[in-house]
FINUZA-355546 format. One record per residue (C-alpha): x, z, y; residue number from 0. Coordinates in pm, whole numbers, plus 32768, in hexadecimal, padded with zeros to 4 digits. Layout:
REM residues N
X	Z	Y	NUM
...
This chain:
REM residues 269
8000	8000	8000	0
8092	7F93	8150	1
8078	808C	826D	2
7FD7	8005	83A8	3
804E	804D	8509	4
7F22	8130	8533	5
7F8D	81F7	8400	6
80EE	8216	848A	7
806C	828E	85DA	8
7FBD	83AF	8531	9
8102	842D	8499	10
817B	854A	8579	11
82D2	8544	8618	12
83B6	864B	857D	13
8444	870A	86A4	14
857E	87E4	8683	15
855E	8956	863D	16
8584	8A4B	875C	17
862D	8B99	8795	18
85D0	8CBB	8876	19
86A6	8CDB	89AE	20
861C	8DE3	8A9D	21
84C2	8D9D	8A12	22
84E3	8C28	8A50	23
84F7	8B48	891E	24
861C	8A55	893B	25
8640	8936	8843	26
8761	8918	8752	27
87A5	87AB	879D	28
88B4	86B1	87FF	29
8891	855E	88A8	30
884C	847A	877F	31
8732	8550	86F6	32
86A0	8591	884F	33
8691	841E	88A0	34
8604	83CA	8749	35
84EA	84C8	876E	36
848B	8450	88CB	37
848A	82E2	8866	38
83C6	832A	8729	39
82B9	83E8	87E9	40
82AD	82DD	88F9	41
8283	81C1	8800	42
816A	8281	8754	43
80C9	82C2	88A8	44
80CC	8439	8874	45
80B5	8536	898D	46
81E7	8613	89A7	47
82B7	86D2	8AA4	48
8432	86DB	8AA4	49
84FD	87A5	8B9E	50
8671	87DD	8BD4	51
86CE	8942	8C2F	52
8812	89B9	8CC4	53
8852	8B25	8D23	54
877E	8B18	8E5E	55
8650	8A98	8D9E	56
8675	8B94	8C84	57
8685	8CBA	8D76	58
8574	8C3A	8E60	59
8479	8BE7	8D50	60
84C2	8D1C	8C7D	61
8457	8DF2	8DA9	62
830B	8D3D	8DD2	63
8225	8DAC	8CB1	64
8122	8C9A	8CE7	65
821F	8B80	8D06	66
82ED	8C0A	8BE3	67
81B8	8C06	8B06	68
8175	8A9D	8B69	69
82E0	8A33	8B3C	70
82E7	8AC8	89DF	71
81DC	89CA	8983	72
82BC	88A9	89EA	73
8325	87D5	88C5	74
8495	87E8	8921	75
856F	88A7	8A19	76
86D9	883E	8A0F	77
880E	8908	8A65	78
885B	884C	8BA6	79
897B	892F	8C0E	80
8AB2	8989	8B48	81
8A73	8B01	8B6E	82
891B	8AD4	8ACF	83
89BB	8A19	89AC	84
8AC7	8B25	898A	85
89B8	8C32	8984	86
88F8	8B7D	8870	87
8A37	8B5C	87A5	88
8A9C	8CC8	87D7	89
8947	8D68	87A0	90
88AD	8C7D	86A0	91
89DB	8BD0	8601	92
8949	8A79	864A	93
8A9B	89CB	864B	94
8A35	88DB	8761	95
8B5D	87FD	87BF	96
8AC5	8775	88FF	97
89C9	87D6	8A05	98
88A7	86EA	8A4B	99
88C8	86AD	8BBF	100
8795	862A	8C78	101
883A	8501	8D2A	102
88EE	8490	8BEE	103
87B6	84BC	8B18	104
86F0	83F2	8C15	105
87EE	82D8	8C09	106
87F8	82CD	8A8D	107
867E	82CD	8A75	108
8664	81B7	8B79	109
8762	80E3	8ABC	110
8697	8108	897D	111
8550	80CD	8A37	112
85DE	7F89	8AC4	113
8638	7F0E	8967	114
84E5	7F6D	88D4	115
8418	7EFF	8A05	116
8383	8059	8A37	117
82DC	8071	8B8E	118
8351	818B	8C70	119
82D3	8231	8DAD	120
83A0	82E9	8EB4	121
830D	8419	8F64	122
83D1	84D9	906A	123
84D1	84B9	917D	124
84AB	8432	92DD	125
841B	82D5	931B	126
8571	824F	9382	127
8620	82F8	925F	128
8521	8273	916A	129
8548	8110	91E9	130
86C1	812E	91CB	131
86A0	81B8	906A	132
85BE	809A	8FFD	133
86AE	7F9A	908F	134
87D5	8037	8FD8	135
871C	804E	8E8D	136
86A1	7EE7	8E9F	137
8802	7E75	8EF0	138
889D	7F30	8DCB	139
877E	7F06	8CD3	140
86D0	7DBA	8D21	141
85EF	7DD1	8BF0	142
856F	7F2D	8C49	143
83F7	7F2E	8C8A	144
83A6	800D	8DB3	145
822B	8008	8DCC	146
8208	80F3	8EF4	147
829D	8200	8FD1	148
822E	8309	90C7	149
82D2	83EE	91C2	150
81F3	8524	91CD	151
81AF	8600	92FD	152
828F	872E	933C	153
8178	8825	92FA	154
80A7	889B	91D3	155
7FAC	879C	9157	156
7E39	87DF	9161	157
7D7A	87C6	9019	158
7CDE	867E	9084	159
7E31	85F0	90E5	160
7EC5	8651	8F95	161
7DA8	85A8	8EDC	162
7DCD	846F	8FB1	163
7F43	8460	8F6E	164
7F07	847D	8DF8	165
7E00	836A	8E0D	166
7EEB	8288	8ED1	167
8006	82BC	8DD8	168
7F25	8282	8CAB	169
7EA0	8141	8D45	170
8002	80B1	8D4C	171
8029	80DC	8BD4	172
816D	81A0	8BFB	173
81EB	823B	8AB8	174
82FF	830B	8B5D	175
82DC	83BA	8CAD	176
8422	842E	8D4A	177
83EE	8553	8E38	178
84F8	85A3	8F3A	179
8471	86C8	9003	180
856A	87DB	8FB7	181
8524	8926	8F0B	182
842A	89CC	8F02	183
8350	88CB	8FB5	184
837E	87BF	8EAD	185
8332	88AF	8D90	186
81F3	8922	8E39	187
8187	87BA	8E6E	188
81CD	875B	8D04	189
811A	888F	8C80	190
7FEC	8849	8D5C	191
7FE0	86DE	8CE5	192
802F	871C	8B76	193
7EC7	86CE	8B0E	194
7E83	85BC	8C0D	195
7FB1	84D4	8C14	196
7FB5	83F9	8ADE	197
812C	83DA	8AC1	198
826F	8497	8A82	199
82C2	8555	8BC0	200
8436	858E	8BFA	201
84A5	868C	8D00	202
8602	861E	8D68	203
864E	86DE	8EA9	204
874B	863B	8F91	205
8779	850D	8EAE	206
86BF	8429	8FA0	207
87BB	8472	90B6	208
88E7	8444	8FD0	209
8871	82F9	8F3F	210
8809	827A	9096	211
8965	82CE	9115	212
88DF	83A6	9230	213
8995	84D9	91A9	214
8AE5	84E5	90F4	215
8B07	8564	8F91	216
8C0B	8669	8F34	217
8D47	85E4	8E89	218
8D2E	85D8	8D0E	219
8E37	86E8	8CE4	220
8D6F	87DB	8DBC	221
8C35	8790	8CF7	222
8CEF	87CB	8BAF	223
8D68	8926	8C0D	224
8C20	8998	8CA6	225
8C88	8992	8E15	226
8BA5	887A	8E8D	227
8AF5	8981	8F5D	228
8C34	89B2	9029	229
8C38	883F	9081	230
8AC9	883F	90E2	231
8AFA	897D	91AD	232
8C16	88D9	926E	233
8B38	87AA	92B3	234
8A07	8875	9322	235
8A79	89D9	9370	236
895D	8A39	945B	237
884F	89CC	9368	238
88E9	8A43	9221	239
89BB	8B79	9264	240
88A1	8C6E	9226	241
8831	8BBA	90E8	242
8987	8BC6	9046	243
89ED	8D1F	90C0	244
88B3	8DC2	903C	245
8853	8CFE	8F07	246
89B3	8CD0	8E7D	247
89F5	8E45	8E9D	248
88A7	8EA2	8E02	249
88DA	8DB1	8CE1	250
8A3A	8E2D	8C99	251
89C5	8F98	8C96	252
8897	8F4B	8BBC	253
8964	8E85	8ABF	254
8A6F	8F93	8AAC	255
8962	9095	8A67	256
88BC	8FB7	8961	257
8A08	8F77	88B4	258
8A77	90E3	88B3	259
8920	9171	885E	260
886E	9065	878F	261
86F9	9086	874F	262
86B3	904D	85E0	263
8559	8FBC	8610	264
85C6	8E9B	86F1	265
84E1	8D77	86A4	266
853B	8C1E	8628	267
841E	8B22	863D	268
């Protein structure tokens, strides 16, 4: 008996298992598996939410009970920052050899989407930045199908606006929606739209700016040793100093406590 496409679409995507980190469930996943899961879900037209969490996101969301509960329902949360990967390896012996960084994950997914003709939608950034991003992507990936884009207002959406945005995205037929709003705004948006947007939502943080070329990326060696935050702090000290001073310190203290005084009933899901 030959399986039809409809039969295949009903087969669920197998998402990676997750581990408890400050009450937030982070996926045990590297790039190849992450990309494969996203593409599989997109081709089957499944709804899903994927987010990439560095230290700032882990601390911020872990302190917000409502958002943490919503984020723990996401299909995949990757270890975007090296310290998050190190924590997973130390506390849960995951053996991850690489982090899954939002901008790099976005690029790999787009390359695969271009090959497989999977339609994508871009949500986030300023109007000028979004236009620049689209130009860059179309130049580098001519076969990529961008079916729509939107630069949202810099304020919370009303319920009617959120429903209209979901309707607009669904009308385009997008199978992957890339969200570049920054944490926690992008995670709130994705959680709110998890039952209304008929696509895989990917929260990728500052990836839009990096791929558009409007902001520089940290050198590879700084990314490898977990000091990308130093580079970003030097580029935007007034905006980021408080984020990194507070959240990096809080994360380091929390991980030291968790390592020295492990809780035996930590969950793996």
